[in-house]
C-alpha positions as a printed Julia matrix, in Angstrom:
298×3 Matrix{Float64}:
  -0.13   0.0    0.02
   1.48   3.38  -1.0
   1.11   5.23   2.39
   2.04   8.65   1.17
  -0.93   8.46  -1.36
  -3.38   6.89   1.43
  -2.7    9.76   3.89
  -2.79  12.29   1.13
  -6.26  11.41  -0.04
  -7.35  10.98   3.26
  -6.41  14.42   4.0
  -7.81  15.85   0.82
 -11.24  14.02   1.67
 -11.26  16.0    5.11
  -9.97  19.07   4.08
 -12.89  21.19   4.65
 -13.51  19.41   8.1
 -14.18  21.02  11.44
 -16.88  20.39  13.48
 -19.21  23.77  14.09
 -20.89  22.04  16.97
 -17.96  21.15  19.09
 -19.0   21.79  22.89
 -15.6   22.78  24.22
 -13.61  25.83  23.34
 -11.37  25.44  20.75
  -7.92  27.5   21.77
  -4.93  27.91  19.58
  -2.22  28.05  21.7
   0.36  29.54  19.4
  -0.19  32.9   17.39
   2.06  35.77  16.98
   0.73  39.84  16.17
   2.93  42.56  15.21
   3.07  46.0   13.72
   5.91  45.12  11.26
   9.08  47.05  11.09
  12.18  45.89   9.5
  14.54  46.9   12.42
  12.48  45.32  15.33
  11.64  42.09  13.54
  14.96  41.82  11.62
  14.67  37.98  11.86
  12.09  38.05   8.95
  14.47  37.86   6.04
  13.77  38.28   2.41
  12.68  34.73   1.97
   9.51  35.77   4.52
   8.1   38.55   2.21
   5.03  37.49   3.2
   5.52  38.36   6.82
   6.82  42.03   6.0
   3.54  43.58   6.82
   1.08  43.88   9.97
  -0.42  40.89  11.52
  -3.18  41.9   14.23
  -6.17  40.29  15.83
  -8.42  41.64  13.23
  -6.67  40.05  10.53
  -6.82  36.57  12.15
 -10.44  37.21  13.39
 -12.02  35.99  10.26
  -9.74  33.13  10.01
 -10.65  31.83  13.39
 -14.38  32.24  12.85
 -14.29  29.89   9.93
 -11.98  27.35  11.68
 -14.39  27.28  14.55
 -11.32  28.79  16.75
 -12.65  30.35  20.02
  -9.51  31.89  21.57
  -5.81  32.22  20.78
  -2.8   32.44  23.02
  -0.62  35.44  21.85
   3.2   34.62  22.18
   6.2   36.9   21.87
   7.95  37.52  18.35
  10.53  39.89  19.58
  12.74  40.13  22.83
  11.72  43.39  24.22
   9.48  44.05  27.39
   7.59  46.93  24.98
   6.39  43.85  22.9
   4.82  42.3   26.1
   3.19  45.34  26.62
   1.95  45.44  23.33
   0.24  42.13  23.7
  -1.24  43.03  26.94
  -2.57  46.02  25.26
  -4.02  44.04  22.44
  -5.59  41.6   24.79
  -7.76  44.39  26.44
  -9.67  45.25  23.19
  -9.56  41.66  21.34
 -11.32  39.3   23.72
 -10.03  36.35  21.31
  -6.93  36.51  22.96
  -7.22  34.43  26.15
  -3.33  34.36  27.22
  -0.04  36.25  26.57
   3.27  34.58  26.53
   5.56  37.68  26.99
   9.06  38.14  26.87
  11.19  39.44  30.05
  14.99  39.33  30.76
  15.06  36.25  32.56
  19.12  36.73  33.02
  18.5   40.32  34.75
  19.72  40.85  38.38
  16.56  42.66  38.81
  14.29  39.84  37.45
  11.91  39.53  40.49
  11.31  42.89  40.39
  10.19  42.83  36.94
   8.3   39.95  37.1
   6.39  41.78  40.12
   5.91  44.4   38.18
   4.1   42.39  35.05
   2.06  40.35  37.94
  -0.2   42.96  37.86
  -1.54  41.87  34.1
  -3.35  38.48  34.85
  -3.55  38.17  30.94
   0.39  37.21  30.97
   0.31  33.29  31.65
   4.11  32.7   30.91
   7.36  33.9   29.25
   9.57  32.83  26.51
  13.01  33.29  25.36
  14.31  32.57  21.68
  16.71  29.91  22.8
  17.11  28.58  19.17
  19.03  31.51  18.36
  21.33  31.12  21.41
  24.51  29.26  21.63
  24.24  25.47  22.73
  25.16  26.41  26.38
  22.59  28.8   26.95
  20.18  26.71  28.92
  22.91  25.83  31.44
  23.48  29.48  32.26
  23.44  30.26  35.73
  21.63  33.65  35.14
  19.09  32.32  32.89
  18.29  29.55  35.24
  17.98  31.95  38.07
  15.57  33.62  36.29
  13.23  30.38  35.27
  13.42  29.43  39.06
  11.67  33.05  39.66
   8.84  32.09  37.55
   7.08  29.56  39.82
   6.55  32.14  42.73
   3.64  33.73  39.94
   2.56  30.45  38.76
   4.13  31.36  35.2
   4.65  28.82  32.33
   7.59  28.36  30.21
   7.68  28.13  26.57
  10.78  26.12  25.3
  11.92  27.35  21.9
  14.41  25.34  20.26
  15.48  23.45  17.37
  15.86  19.67  17.05
  19.56  19.7   17.69
  19.3   21.5   21.26
  16.99  18.88  22.67
  19.69  17.47  24.98
  20.45  20.64  26.69
  16.64  20.92  27.05
  16.56  18.05  28.51
  19.29  18.71  31.4
  17.3   22.14  31.57
  13.88  20.59  32.48
  15.5   18.08  34.9
  16.71  20.78  36.87
  12.95  22.33  37.51
  10.88  19.42  38.48
   8.3   21.65  39.69
   7.98  24.41  36.69
   5.42  23.92  34.09
   7.1   23.85  30.41
   5.62  23.49  26.94
   7.94  22.81  23.89
   7.07  25.01  21.11
   6.45  23.36  17.54
   7.7   19.94  18.78
  11.04  21.18  19.04
  11.29  21.91  15.15
  12.22  18.38  13.53
  14.09  18.18  10.3
  10.91  17.15   8.67
  12.49  18.89   5.24
  15.33  16.17   5.16
  13.0   13.4    6.82
  15.47  13.13   9.83
  13.76  11.57  12.74
  15.68   8.96  14.85
  17.65  11.27  17.0
  14.74  13.99  17.37
  12.54  10.57  18.23
  14.84   9.47  20.94
  15.24  12.56  22.59
  11.53  13.72  22.09
  10.51  10.16  24.32
  13.34  11.23  27.14
  12.13  14.45  27.46
   8.44  13.65  27.34
   9.66  11.58  30.27
   9.29  14.41  32.64
   5.64  14.81  33.66
   5.82  18.79  34.1
   6.49  19.13  30.08
   3.87  19.49  27.24
   4.03  19.72  23.65
   2.81  22.31  21.12
   1.52  20.59  17.9
   2.69  23.87  16.05
   5.25  25.3   13.75
   5.72  21.81  11.85
   4.72  23.52   8.3
   7.79  25.47   8.24
  10.11  22.61   8.87
   8.75  20.88   6.09
   9.61  21.97   2.36
   7.61  25.25   1.95
   4.31  24.77   0.32
   5.65  21.66  -1.42
   4.89  19.15   1.59
   2.41  16.34   1.69
   0.12  15.29   4.62
   2.3   12.32   4.96
   5.24  13.9    5.86
   3.83  15.25   9.13
   2.33  11.83  10.35
   5.89  10.08  11.46
   6.58  13.19  13.58
   2.97  13.34  14.87
   2.94   9.55  15.64
   6.31  10.33  18.05
   4.62  13.08  19.96
   1.66  11.51  20.4
   3.27   8.21  21.83
   5.56  10.36  23.66
   3.12  12.57  25.49
  -0.25  11.36  24.74
  -3.55  13.46  24.28
  -3.25  14.63  27.61
  -0.1   16.62  27.09
  -0.49  17.92  23.54
  -1.89  21.44  22.61
  -2.97  22.26  19.03
  -1.19  25.46  17.73
  -0.99  27.02  14.53
   2.14  29.5   14.79
   0.16  32.23  12.48
   1.08  34.12  10.73
   4.71  32.29  10.51
   2.82  29.3    9.16
   1.66  31.34   5.94
   5.2   30.84   4.43
   4.11  27.21   3.86
   0.42  26.6    4.21
  -2.81  28.15   5.4
  -4.54  27.68   8.52
  -7.43  25.28   7.67
  -4.87  22.74   6.07
  -3.11  22.27   9.24
  -5.87  22.33  11.76
  -7.7   19.88   8.99
  -4.66  17.71   9.29
  -4.8   17.23  12.78
  -8.13  16.78  12.98
  -7.78  14.06  10.3
  -4.86  12.18  12.31
  -6.98  12.35  15.27
 -10.43  11.12  13.7
 -10.07   7.83  15.11
  -9.31   9.22  18.99
 -12.18   9.65  21.25
 -14.02  13.04  21.43
 -12.53  13.53  24.85
  -9.16  13.22  23.59
  -9.92  15.43  20.53
 -11.31  18.13  22.95
  -8.03  17.87  25.19
  -5.72  18.53  22.32
  -7.85  21.38  20.56
  -8.32  23.42  23.71
  -8.89  21.79  27.22
  -4.94  21.3   27.34
  -4.1   24.91  26.74
  -6.92  25.92  29.07
  -5.69  23.89  31.96
  -1.89  24.73  31.29
  -1.82  28.37  30.88
  -4.65  28.8   33.34
  -7.27  30.63  30.64
């Protein structure tokens, strides 16, 4: 049997799927918003021209409605406290934003003071640092770990943003914080483009062994060949994370608008719905909403 043809046919059959009568809120656990300027968002290079414009809640609202998405978690996309304030302000006027994952300088000497300051905004549910752009030893640095240790007093979560080759340092990192809730963004960005899976699979299973670690089903479109992927490309990687974390610790996320480099919203959501079609309704509700609500205290 041609597995690729089977998965592709199954995906096409369900392309316009989605149940409008879903009883439990659907939460997209990973979106970004920005008012684009070249200097602030310098990571958006010439290969990403489609991202070189404003992406705000009003641009997502129709897409969310069409895909039966009830709420989103807005995640930082540049490393400034100003952006954290920007996301907080957006949430005040756009009720679709149910939570914010901001940025704060976790290495700062006055980290406790800054956390205390931002604790006045209950919409902030956690923080993230762009570790994927840091040296391999970053997660082991004492100043950074001191900052992460300070999160728990405020019940803040921490999003781990790494590439697959940074999984071993991430394993050592989470081992040091058994009581801190973590979520791995984008399944640790496996190398789908080149179909490398073995080492990532081994390390994903290891990091999933820590019960305080969850994982977002997000960002995989851009780890495949942009706009040239097939649904079957993702299934082996989904198999790994579903086996490793189970439906209780996986969170649906889109990585909108970054995902637009490689596909559109309904493609990713429909692909996951098709993948989970033989799961129980309870498990689907967990992955598409309940887990995010519980993890981020939405």
